[in-house]
Each structure stands twice: as C-alpha cells, then as structure tokens.
Biopython code that builds the backbone (N, CA, C, O; Angstrom):
import numpy as np
from Bio.PDB.StructureBuilder import StructureBuilder

atoms = [
    (1, "MET", "N", (24.388, 64.329, 80.213)),
    (1, "MET", "CA", (23.249, 63.184, 79.884)),
    (1, "MET", "C", (21.864, 63.706, 79.184)),
    (1, "MET", "O", (21.355, 64.812, 79.007)),
    (2, "LEU", "N", (21.458, 62.150, 78.829)),
    (2, "LEU", "CA", (20.419, 62.366, 77.854)),
    (2, "LEU", "C", (19.525, 62.417, 78.578)),
    (2, "LEU", "O", (19.755, 61.872, 79.658)),
    (3, "ARG", "N", (18.179, 63.015, 78.427)),
    (3, "ARG", "CA", (17.248, 63.043, 79.520)),
    (3, "ARG", "C", (15.907, 61.868, 77.723)),
    (3, "ARG", "O", (16.031, 61.813, 76.500)),
    (4, "LYS", "N", (14.912, 61.270, 78.716)),
    (4, "LYS", "CA", (14.037, 60.790, 77.941)),
    (4, "LYS", "C", (13.359, 62.104, 77.264)),
    (4, "LYS", "O", (13.545, 63.160, 77.869)),
    (5, "SER", "N", (12.767, 62.135, 76.343)),
    (5, "SER", "CA", (11.393, 63.219, 75.767)),
    (5, "SER", "C", (10.415, 63.055, 76.176)),
    (5, "SER", "O", (10.056, 61.892, 75.990)),
    (6, "LEU", "N", (9.649, 63.698, 76.730)),
    (6, "LEU", "CA", (8.283, 63.839, 77.528)),
    (6, "LEU", "C", (7.463, 63.869, 76.637)),
    (6, "LEU", "O", (6.483, 63.125, 76.611)),
    (7, "PHE", "N", (7.710, 64.662, 75.836)),
    (7, "PHE", "CA", (6.244, 65.253, 74.407)),
    (7, "PHE", "C", (7.576, 65.893, 73.290)),
    (7, "PHE", "O", (8.772, 66.092, 73.504)),
    (8, "ARG", "N", (6.758, 66.075, 72.115)),
    (8, "ARG", "CA", (6.490, 66.716, 70.951)),
    (8, "ARG", "C", (6.670, 68.003, 71.193)),
    (8, "ARG", "O", (5.940, 68.564, 72.010)),
    (9, "MET", "N", (7.883, 68.836, 70.385)),
    (9, "MET", "CA", (8.301, 70.260, 70.969)),
    (9, "MET", "C", (7.469, 70.966, 69.114)),
    (9, "MET", "O", (7.278, 72.163, 68.903)),
    (10, "GLY", "N", (7.192, 70.011, 68.247)),
    (10, "GLY", "CA", (7.175, 70.729, 67.032)),
    (10, "GLY", "C", (7.602, 71.535, 66.326)),
    (10, "GLY", "O", (8.346, 70.683, 65.839)),
    (11, "ASN", "N", (7.963, 72.791, 65.540)),
    (11, "ASN", "CA", (8.982, 73.534, 65.390)),
    (11, "ASN", "C", (8.982, 74.595, 66.404)),
    (11, "ASN", "O", (8.057, 74.899, 67.158)),
    (12, "ILE", "N", (10.343, 75.200, 66.301)),
    (12, "ILE", "CA", (11.083, 75.759, 67.485)),
    (12, "ILE", "C", (11.646, 76.751, 66.524)),
    (12, "ILE", "O", (12.221, 76.720, 65.436)),
    (13, "CYS", "N", (11.072, 78.015, 67.734)),
    (13, "CYS", "CA", (11.420, 79.439, 67.186)),
    (13, "CYS", "C", (11.744, 79.713, 67.979)),
    (13, "CYS", "O", (11.558, 78.943, 68.921)),
    (14, "ALA", "N", (12.605, 81.224, 68.290)),
    (14, "ALA", "CA", (12.971, 81.719, 69.076)),
    (14, "ALA", "C", (13.207, 83.505, 68.434)),
    (14, "ALA", "O", (13.620, 84.059, 67.415)),
    (15, "THR", "N", (12.640, 83.877, 69.781)),
    (15, "THR", "CA", (12.290, 86.034, 69.868)),
    (15, "THR", "C", (13.355, 86.334, 69.768)),
    (15, "THR", "O", (14.113, 85.450, 70.168)),
    (16, "PRO", "N", (14.031, 87.554, 69.263)),
    (16, "PRO", "CA", (15.057, 88.622, 68.577)),
    (16, "PRO", "C", (16.041, 88.513, 70.395)),
    (16, "PRO", "O", (17.143, 88.066, 70.712)),
    (17, "GLY", "N", (15.198, 89.012, 70.975)),
    (17, "GLY", "CA", (16.156, 89.124, 72.576)),
    (17, "GLY", "C", (16.461, 87.954, 72.655)),
    (17, "GLY", "O", (17.648, 87.855, 72.964)),
    (18, "ALA", "N", (15.843, 86.756, 72.495)),
    (18, "ALA", "CA", (16.367, 85.454, 73.433)),
    (18, "ALA", "C", (17.588, 84.730, 72.363)),
    (18, "ALA", "O", (18.564, 84.100, 72.769)),
    (19, "LEU", "N", (17.205, 85.040, 70.707)),
    (19, "LEU", "CA", (18.411, 84.644, 69.951)),
    (19, "LEU", "C", (19.358, 85.808, 70.294)),
    (19, "LEU", "O", (20.397, 85.496, 69.711)),
    (20, "GLU", "N", (19.573, 87.006, 70.935)),
    (20, "GLU", "CA", (20.575, 87.519, 71.109)),
    (20, "GLU", "C", (21.607, 86.903, 72.757)),
    (20, "GLU", "O", (22.749, 86.461, 72.882)),
    (21, "LEU", "N", (20.481, 87.180, 73.758)),
    (21, "LEU", "CA", (21.584, 86.555, 74.251)),
    (21, "LEU", "C", (22.085, 85.086, 74.077)),
    (21, "LEU", "O", (23.253, 84.763, 74.294)),
    (22, "LEU", "N", (20.950, 84.080, 73.601)),
    (22, "LEU", "CA", (21.967, 82.868, 73.550)),
    (22, "LEU", "C", (22.465, 83.355, 72.646)),
    (22, "LEU", "O", (21.572, 83.878, 71.980)),
    (23, "GLN", "N", (23.038, 83.445, 72.377)),
    (23, "GLN", "CA", (23.743, 83.931, 70.592)),
    (23, "GLN", "C", (25.309, 83.558, 71.317)),
    (23, "GLN", "O", (26.053, 82.935, 70.559)),
    (24, "ALA", "N", (25.742, 83.803, 72.375)),
    (24, "ALA", "CA", (27.125, 83.861, 72.417)),
    (24, "ALA", "C", (27.876, 82.145, 73.171)),
    (24, "ALA", "O", (29.037, 81.875, 73.477)),
    (25, "ASP", "N", (26.725, 81.387, 73.238)),
    (25, "ASP", "CA", (26.632, 80.053, 73.355)),
    (25, "ASP", "C", (26.054, 79.102, 72.796)),
    (25, "ASP", "O", (25.007, 78.708, 73.311)),
    (26, "GLY", "N", (26.682, 78.277, 71.264)),
    (26, "GLY", "CA", (25.349, 77.833, 70.436)),
    (26, "GLY", "C", (25.401, 76.743, 70.967)),
    (26, "GLY", "O", (24.627, 75.979, 70.391)),
    (27, "GLN", "N", (26.071, 76.139, 72.013)),
    (27, "GLN", "CA", (25.607, 75.078, 72.324)),
    (27, "GLN", "C", (24.068, 75.385, 73.766)),
    (27, "GLN", "O", (23.325, 74.417, 73.931)),
    (28, "LEU", "N", (23.918, 76.054, 74.210)),
    (28, "LEU", "CA", (22.854, 76.548, 75.239)),
    (28, "LEU", "C", (21.785, 76.634, 74.888)),
    (28, "LEU", "O", (20.983, 76.617, 75.822)),
    (29, "ALA", "N", (21.195, 76.759, 73.548)),
    (29, "ALA", "CA", (20.159, 76.724, 73.528)),
    (29, "ALA", "C", (19.867, 75.215, 73.172)),
    (29, "ALA", "O", (18.925, 74.819, 73.858)),
    (30, "ALA", "N", (20.309, 74.338, 72.415)),
    (30, "ALA", "CA", (19.858, 72.731, 72.712)),
    (30, "ALA", "C", (20.204, 71.854, 74.168)),
    (30, "ALA", "O", (19.792, 70.709, 74.351)),
    (31, "LEU", "N", (20.700, 72.309, 74.758)),
    (31, "LEU", "CA", (21.029, 72.636, 76.234)),
    (31, "LEU", "C", (19.718, 72.739, 77.052)),
    (31, "LEU", "O", (19.275, 71.875, 77.809)),
    (32, "LEU", "N", (19.061, 74.201, 76.711)),
    (32, "LEU", "CA", (17.996, 74.039, 77.609)),
    (32, "LEU", "C", (16.566, 73.608, 76.730)),
    (32, "LEU", "O", (15.567, 73.492, 77.440)),
    (33, "LEU", "N", (16.418, 73.414, 75.557)),
    (33, "LEU", "CA", (15.484, 72.468, 75.114)),
    (33, "LEU", "C", (15.494, 71.301, 75.099)),
    (33, "LEU", "O", (14.469, 70.619, 75.101)),
    (34, "ALA", "N", (16.703, 70.837, 75.081)),
    (34, "ALA", "CA", (16.860, 69.007, 76.078)),
    (34, "ALA", "C", (16.280, 69.098, 77.093)),
    (34, "ALA", "O", (15.183, 68.544, 77.161)),
    (35, "ARG", "N", (16.838, 69.882, 78.341)),
    (35, "ARG", "CA", (16.177, 69.976, 79.770)),
    (35, "ARG", "C", (14.317, 70.509, 79.632)),
    (35, "ARG", "O", (13.552, 70.121, 80.514)),
    (36, "HIS", "N", (13.934, 71.137, 78.804)),
    (36, "HIS", "CA", (12.809, 71.626, 78.242)),
    (36, "HIS", "C", (11.926, 70.437, 78.437)),
    (36, "HIS", "O", (10.967, 70.164, 79.159)),
    (37, "GLN", "N", (12.626, 69.840, 77.513)),
    (37, "GLN", "CA", (11.804, 68.690, 76.737)),
    (37, "GLN", "C", (11.931, 66.677, 77.545)),
    (37, "GLN", "O", (11.397, 65.583, 77.365)),
    (38, "GLY", "N", (13.012, 67.320, 78.437)),
    (38, "GLY", "CA", (12.988, 65.902, 79.240)),
    (38, "GLY", "C", (12.648, 66.224, 80.763)),
    (38, "GLY", "O", (12.778, 65.343, 81.613)),
    (39, "GLY", "N", (12.252, 67.385, 81.058)),
    (39, "GLY", "CA", (10.917, 67.549, 81.922)),
    (39, "GLY", "C", (11.759, 68.350, 83.595)),
    (39, "GLY", "O", (11.375, 68.429, 84.762)),
    (40, "ASP", "N", (13.042, 68.812, 82.848)),
    (40, "ASP", "CA", (13.626, 69.948, 83.665)),
    (40, "ASP", "C", (13.434, 71.032, 83.359)),
    (40, "ASP", "O", (14.110, 71.686, 82.564)),
    (41, "PHE", "N", (11.930, 71.582, 84.289)),
    (41, "PHE", "CA", (11.298, 73.264, 83.975)),
    (41, "PHE", "C", (12.063, 74.031, 84.268)),
    (41, "PHE", "O", (11.965, 75.197, 83.886)),
    (42, "GLY", "N", (13.479, 73.414, 85.365)),
    (42, "GLY", "CA", (14.219, 75.274, 85.783)),
    (42, "GLY", "C", (13.799, 75.830, 87.093)),
    (42, "GLY", "O", (13.748, 75.274, 88.190)),
    (43, "ASP", "N", (13.542, 76.908, 86.784)),
    (43, "ASP", "CA", (12.868, 78.210, 87.756)),
    (43, "ASP", "C", (11.972, 78.272, 87.683)),
    (43, "ASP", "O", (11.758, 79.407, 87.257)),
    (44, "ILE", "N", (10.750, 77.587, 87.864)),
    (44, "ILE", "CA", (9.916, 77.739, 88.281)),
    (44, "ILE", "C", (8.804, 77.287, 89.507)),
    (44, "ILE", "O", (9.109, 76.344, 90.237)),
    (45, "CYS", "N", (7.520, 77.991, 89.698)),
    (45, "CYS", "CA", (6.905, 77.519, 91.238)),
    (45, "CYS", "C", (6.768, 76.021, 91.311)),
    (45, "CYS", "O", (6.934, 75.162, 90.446)),
    (46, "ALA", "N", (6.485, 75.955, 92.340)),
    (46, "ALA", "CA", (5.674, 74.549, 92.747)),
    (46, "ALA", "C", (4.457, 74.023, 91.344)),
    (46, "ALA", "O", (4.394, 73.105, 90.526)),
    (47, "GLU", "N", (3.453, 75.511, 91.799)),
    (47, "GLU", "CA", (2.331, 75.051, 91.123)),
    (47, "GLU", "C", (2.337, 74.992, 89.873)),
    (47, "GLU", "O", (1.488, 74.329, 89.276)),
    (48, "ASP", "N", (3.548, 75.855, 89.075)),
    (48, "ASP", "CA", (3.750, 76.045, 88.008)),
    (48, "ASP", "C", (4.276, 74.617, 87.234)),
    (48, "ASP", "O", (3.980, 74.415, 86.056)),
    (49, "ARG", "N", (4.921, 73.850, 87.862)),
    (49, "ARG", "CA", (5.793, 72.266, 87.681)),
    (49, "ARG", "C", (4.003, 71.359, 87.917)),
    (49, "ARG", "O", (3.679, 70.745, 86.900)),
    (50, "GLY", "N", (2.952, 71.272, 89.103)),
    (50, "GLY", "CA", (2.549, 70.811, 89.296)),
    (50, "GLY", "C", (1.683, 70.804, 87.530)),
    (50, "GLY", "O", (1.546, 69.821, 86.801)),
    (51, "THR", "N", (1.309, 71.983, 87.308)),
    (51, "THR", "CA", (0.393, 72.193, 85.422)),
    (51, "THR", "C", (1.199, 71.968, 84.201)),
    (51, "THR", "O", (0.761, 72.006, 83.051)),
    (52, "ASN", "N", (2.866, 71.641, 84.692)),
    (52, "ASN", "CA", (3.304, 71.180, 83.412)),
    (52, "ASN", "C", (2.995, 69.460, 83.646)),
    (52, "ASN", "O", (2.426, 68.708, 82.855)),
    (53, "ALA", "N", (3.450, 69.197, 84.718)),
    (53, "ALA", "CA", (2.607, 67.645, 84.450)),
    (53, "ALA", "C", (2.005, 67.198, 84.157)),
    (53, "ALA", "O", (2.160, 66.168, 83.501)),
    (54, "GLU", "N", (0.600, 67.869, 84.567)),
    (54, "GLU", "CA", (-0.647, 67.947, 84.041)),
    (54, "GLU", "C", (-0.856, 67.800, 82.524)),
    (54, "GLU", "O", (-1.451, 66.974, 81.831)),
    (55, "ALA", "N", (-0.030, 69.088, 82.228)),
    (55, "ALA", "CA", (0.002, 69.260, 80.466)),
    (55, "ALA", "C", (1.139, 67.776, 79.790)),
    (55, "ALA", "O", (1.001, 67.233, 78.694)),
    (56, "VAL", "N", (1.878, 67.540, 80.534)),
    (56, "VAL", "CA", (2.334, 66.718, 79.596)),
    (56, "VAL", "C", (1.865, 65.187, 79.517)),
    (56, "VAL", "O", (2.369, 64.307, 78.819)),
    (57, "ARG", "N", (0.891, 65.088, 80.310)),
    (57, "ARG", "CA", (-0.602, 63.646, 80.744)),
    (57, "ARG", "C", (-1.146, 64.286, 79.549)),
    (57, "ARG", "O", (-0.856, 64.110, 78.366)),
    (58, "LEU", "N", (-2.111, 65.171, 80.176)),
    (58, "LEU", "CA", (-3.348, 65.159, 79.363)),
    (58, "LEU", "C", (-3.498, 66.597, 78.579)),
    (58, "LEU", "O", (-4.532, 67.257, 78.481)),
    (59, "GLY", "N", (-1.892, 66.989, 77.916)),
    (59, "GLY", "CA", (-2.238, 67.745, 77.314)),
    (59, "GLY", "C", (-2.287, 69.173, 77.616)),
    (59, "GLY", "O", (-2.842, 69.422, 78.687)),
    (60, "GLY", "N", (-1.876, 70.129, 76.989)),
    (60, "GLY", "CA", (-1.733, 71.476, 77.079)),
    (60, "GLY", "C", (-0.327, 72.226, 77.203)),
    (60, "GLY", "O", (0.708, 71.679, 76.824)),
    (61, "ARG", "N", (-0.345, 73.338, 77.680)),
    (61, "ARG", "CA", (0.905, 74.209, 77.504)),
    (61, "ARG", "C", (1.596, 73.914, 78.200)),
    (61, "ARG", "O", (1.094, 73.469, 79.232)),
    (62, "ILE", "N", (3.495, 73.954, 78.125)),
    (62, "ILE", "CA", (4.456, 73.402, 78.724)),
    (62, "ILE", "C", (5.335, 74.837, 79.211)),
    (62, "ILE", "O", (5.893, 75.604, 78.427)),
    (63, "LEU", "N", (5.309, 74.925, 80.174)),
    (63, "LEU", "CA", (6.943, 76.111, 80.010)),
    (63, "LEU", "C", (8.079, 76.414, 81.348)),
    (63, "LEU", "O", (8.153, 76.548, 82.570)),
    (64, "SER", "N", (8.517, 76.408, 80.640)),
    (64, "SER", "CA", (9.614, 76.546, 81.353)),
    (64, "SER", "C", (11.134, 77.373, 81.671)),
    (64, "SER", "O", (11.973, 77.157, 80.796)),
    (65, "ALA", "N", (11.513, 78.133, 82.617)),
    (65, "ALA", "CA", (12.319, 79.240, 82.652)),
    (65, "ALA", "C", (13.483, 78.754, 83.108)),
    (65, "ALA", "O", (13.499, 77.946, 84.037)),
    (66, "TYR", "N", (14.753, 79.249, 82.424)),
    (66, "TYR", "CA", (16.047, 79.031, 83.181)),
    (66, "TYR", "C", (16.896, 80.350, 83.138)),
    (66, "TYR", "O", (17.262, 80.916, 82.108)),
    (67, "LYS", "N", (17.179, 80.794, 84.583)),
    (67, "LYS", "CA", (17.930, 81.783, 85.192)),
    (67, "LYS", "C", (19.731, 82.061, 84.199)),
    (67, "LYS", "O", (20.681, 81.278, 84.205)),
    (68, "LEU", "N", (19.672, 82.909, 83.743)),
    (68, "LEU", "CA", (21.352, 82.118, 83.025)),
    (68, "LEU", "C", (22.368, 83.023, 83.592)),
    (68, "LEU", "O", (22.146, 84.232, 83.531)),
    (69, "PRO", "N", (23.606, 82.534, 84.211)),
    (69, "PRO", "CA", (24.197, 83.551, 85.067)),
    (69, "PRO", "C", (24.808, 84.654, 84.435)),
    (69, "PRO", "O", (25.431, 84.718, 83.375)),
    (70, "GLY", "N", (24.462, 85.681, 85.441)),
    (70, "GLY", "CA", (24.750, 87.435, 84.792)),
    (70, "GLY", "C", (24.164, 87.352, 82.913)),
    (70, "GLY", "O", (24.935, 87.427, 81.956)),
    (71, "ALA", "N", (22.728, 87.194, 82.827)),
    (71, "ALA", "CA", (22.353, 86.722, 81.424)),
    (71, "ALA", "C", (21.078, 87.377, 81.411)),
    (71, "ALA", "O", (20.657, 88.250, 80.652)),
    (72, "GLY", "N", (20.482, 86.744, 82.486)),
    (72, "GLY", "CA", (18.748, 87.094, 82.384)),
    (72, "GLY", "C", (18.390, 85.897, 82.515)),
    (72, "GLY", "O", (19.138, 85.008, 82.921)),
    (73, "THR", "N", (16.682, 85.677, 82.039)),
    (73, "THR", "CA", (16.334, 84.333, 81.921)),
    (73, "THR", "C", (15.299, 84.244, 80.519)),
    (73, "THR", "O", (14.645, 84.923, 79.727)),
    (74, "VAL", "N", (15.563, 83.332, 80.758)),
    (74, "VAL", "CA", (15.030, 82.812, 79.232)),
    (74, "VAL", "C", (13.364, 81.759, 79.747)),
    (74, "VAL", "O", (13.128, 80.974, 80.665)),
    (75, "TRP", "N", (12.936, 82.044, 79.141)),
    (75, "TRP", "CA", (11.415, 80.816, 78.597)),
    (75, "TRP", "C", (10.824, 80.431, 77.794)),
    (75, "TRP", "O", (10.021, 81.122, 77.166)),
    (76, "ILE", "N", (11.111, 78.869, 77.517)),
    (76, "ILE", "CA", (10.331, 77.735, 76.992)),
    (76, "ILE", "C", (9.118, 77.652, 77.010)),
    (76, "ILE", "O", (8.615, 77.289, 78.074)),
    (77, "ILE", "N", (8.292, 77.930, 75.944)),
    (77, "ILE", "CA", (6.663, 77.579, 76.075)),
    (77, "ILE", "C", (6.156, 76.510, 74.629)),
    (77, "ILE", "O", (5.700, 77.037, 73.615)),
    (78, "THR", "N", (6.271, 75.470, 74.711)),
    (78, "THR", "CA", (5.779, 74.689, 73.965)),
    (78, "THR", "C", (4.312, 74.719, 74.006)),
    (78, "THR", "O", (3.811, 74.457, 75.100)),
    (79, "GLU", "N", (3.508, 74.991, 73.008)),
    (79, "GLU", "CA", (2.233, 75.213, 73.115)),
    (79, "GLU", "C", (1.101, 73.543, 73.108)),
    (79, "GLU", "O", (1.363, 72.467, 72.570)),
    (80, "ALA", "N", (0.031, 73.889, 73.810)),
    (80, "ALA", "CA", (-0.735, 72.450, 73.682)),
    (80, "ALA", "C", (-0.556, 71.712, 72.531)),
    (80, "ALA", "O", (0.128, 70.700, 72.377)),
    (81, "ASP", "N", (-1.244, 72.323, 71.727)),
    (81, "ASP", "CA", (-1.250, 70.998, 70.253)),
    (81, "ASP", "C", (0.766, 70.440, 69.808)),
    (81, "ASP", "O", (1.225, 69.608, 69.025)),
    (82, "ARG", "N", (1.239, 71.153, 70.518)),
    (82, "ARG", "CA", (2.581, 70.575, 70.138)),
    (82, "ARG", "C", (2.715, 70.641, 68.939)),
    (82, "ARG", "O", (2.572, 69.623, 68.261)),
    (83, "THR", "N", (3.031, 71.885, 68.351)),
    (83, "THR", "CA", (3.583, 72.215, 67.091)),
    (83, "THR", "C", (4.390, 73.087, 66.955)),
    (83, "THR", "O", (5.162, 73.161, 66.000)),
    (84, "LEU", "N", (4.308, 74.131, 68.196)),
    (84, "LEU", "CA", (5.239, 75.226, 68.134)),
    (84, "LEU", "C", (5.851, 74.938, 69.708)),
    (84, "LEU", "O", (5.182, 74.611, 70.688)),
    (85, "THR", "N", (7.230, 75.145, 69.650)),
    (85, "THR", "CA", (7.957, 75.576, 70.871)),
    (85, "THR", "C", (8.685, 76.886, 70.492)),
    (85, "THR", "O", (9.433, 76.851, 69.515)),
    (86, "THR", "N", (8.469, 78.526, 71.471)),
    (86, "THR", "CA", (9.218, 79.508, 71.823)),
    (86, "THR", "C", (10.685, 79.574, 72.803)),
    (86, "THR", "O", (10.665, 79.051, 73.917)),
    (87, "ILE", "N", (11.566, 80.054, 72.442)),
    (87, "ILE", "CA", (11.790, 80.339, 73.616)),
    (87, "ILE", "C", (12.189, 82.228, 73.047)),
    (87, "ILE", "O", (12.605, 82.776, 72.026)),
    (88, "LEU", "N", (11.829, 82.567, 74.174)),
    (88, "LEU", "CA", (11.733, 83.542, 74.767)),
    (88, "LEU", "C", (12.088, 84.610, 76.092)),
    (88, "LEU", "O", (12.079, 83.904, 77.100)),
    (89, "LEU", "N", (12.387, 85.994, 76.450)),
    (89, "LEU", "CA", (12.339, 86.183, 77.473)),
    (89, "LEU", "C", (11.188, 86.545, 77.659)),
    (89, "LEU", "O", (10.283, 86.843, 76.879)),
    (90, "PRO", "N", (11.293, 86.487, 79.264)),
    (90, "PRO", "CA", (9.991, 87.111, 79.538)),
    (90, "PRO", "C", (9.307, 87.941, 79.991)),
    (90, "PRO", "O", (8.393, 87.767, 80.796)),
    (91, "GLU", "N", (9.932, 89.661, 79.192)),
    (91, "GLU", "CA", (9.516, 90.655, 78.654)),
    (91, "GLU", "C", (9.041, 90.480, 77.223)),
    (91, "GLU", "O", (8.047, 91.088, 76.826)),
    (92, "GLU", "N", (9.524, 89.908, 76.676)),
    (92, "GLU", "CA", (8.921, 89.376, 74.893)),
    (92, "GLU", "C", (7.554, 88.625, 75.416)),
    (92, "GLU", "O", (7.180, 87.849, 74.536)),
    (93, "TYR", "N", (6.908, 88.609, 76.272)),
    (93, "TYR", "CA", (5.296, 87.300, 76.210)),
    (93, "TYR", "C", (4.688, 88.221, 76.055)),
    (93, "TYR", "O", (3.467, 88.140, 75.923)),
]
sb = StructureBuilder()
sb.init_structure("model")
sb.init_model(0)
sb.init_chain("A")
sb.init_seg("    ")
for serial, (resi, resn, name, xyz) in enumerate(atoms, 1):
    if name == "N":
        sb.init_residue(resn, " ", resi, " ")
    sb.init_atom(name, np.array(xyz, "f"), 0.0, 1.0, " ", f" {name:<3s}", serial, name[0])
structure = sb.get_structure()
C-alpha cells in the first residue's frame, strides 16, 4: 500500500548497527522509511505521536520506532530542517 508523503526526508543514512540489523532483508529499510514518511510512526507513545503530528505541520524533528520480530528495535529520525533522516538503533542514539 502506497502512503502519501507527509514530509521530505532529505539525505538518508544509517548507523552500523542499523545496517547490520536490516542487512538480512533488503526491502525492510525501504518499507520502514515509507511508513515513517507516510505518518505510521510505529511503536511510539501517544505523546510522541502528538509531537510528531505537530512537527509535520509546523516543522520539528520526527521520530519513529519499529519493533522488529526477534531482531530488536529500529528508530528513524528526520531532522527538523528536513535535510537528514537517520536509521539507528536506540542504543546508538
């Protein structure tokens, strides 16, 4: 299912830990990025969802968190100026 892009992501990069985790499934990173950009922010609390909604409307950093079955959690962060989106593990923050 294609989602509407709610914001620009700028350049996309990933930390070594995230690359290692996502290496097994080459399509997974693209799927998670599409979910992030489309407003499906994954496994975050209601307060963070509200913060993200405001950030999409007014500008601000956007955070998504996705729990991967048996593999851990991946965060995706798009910076407020929309020049960079980073895929990382929580412990790499």
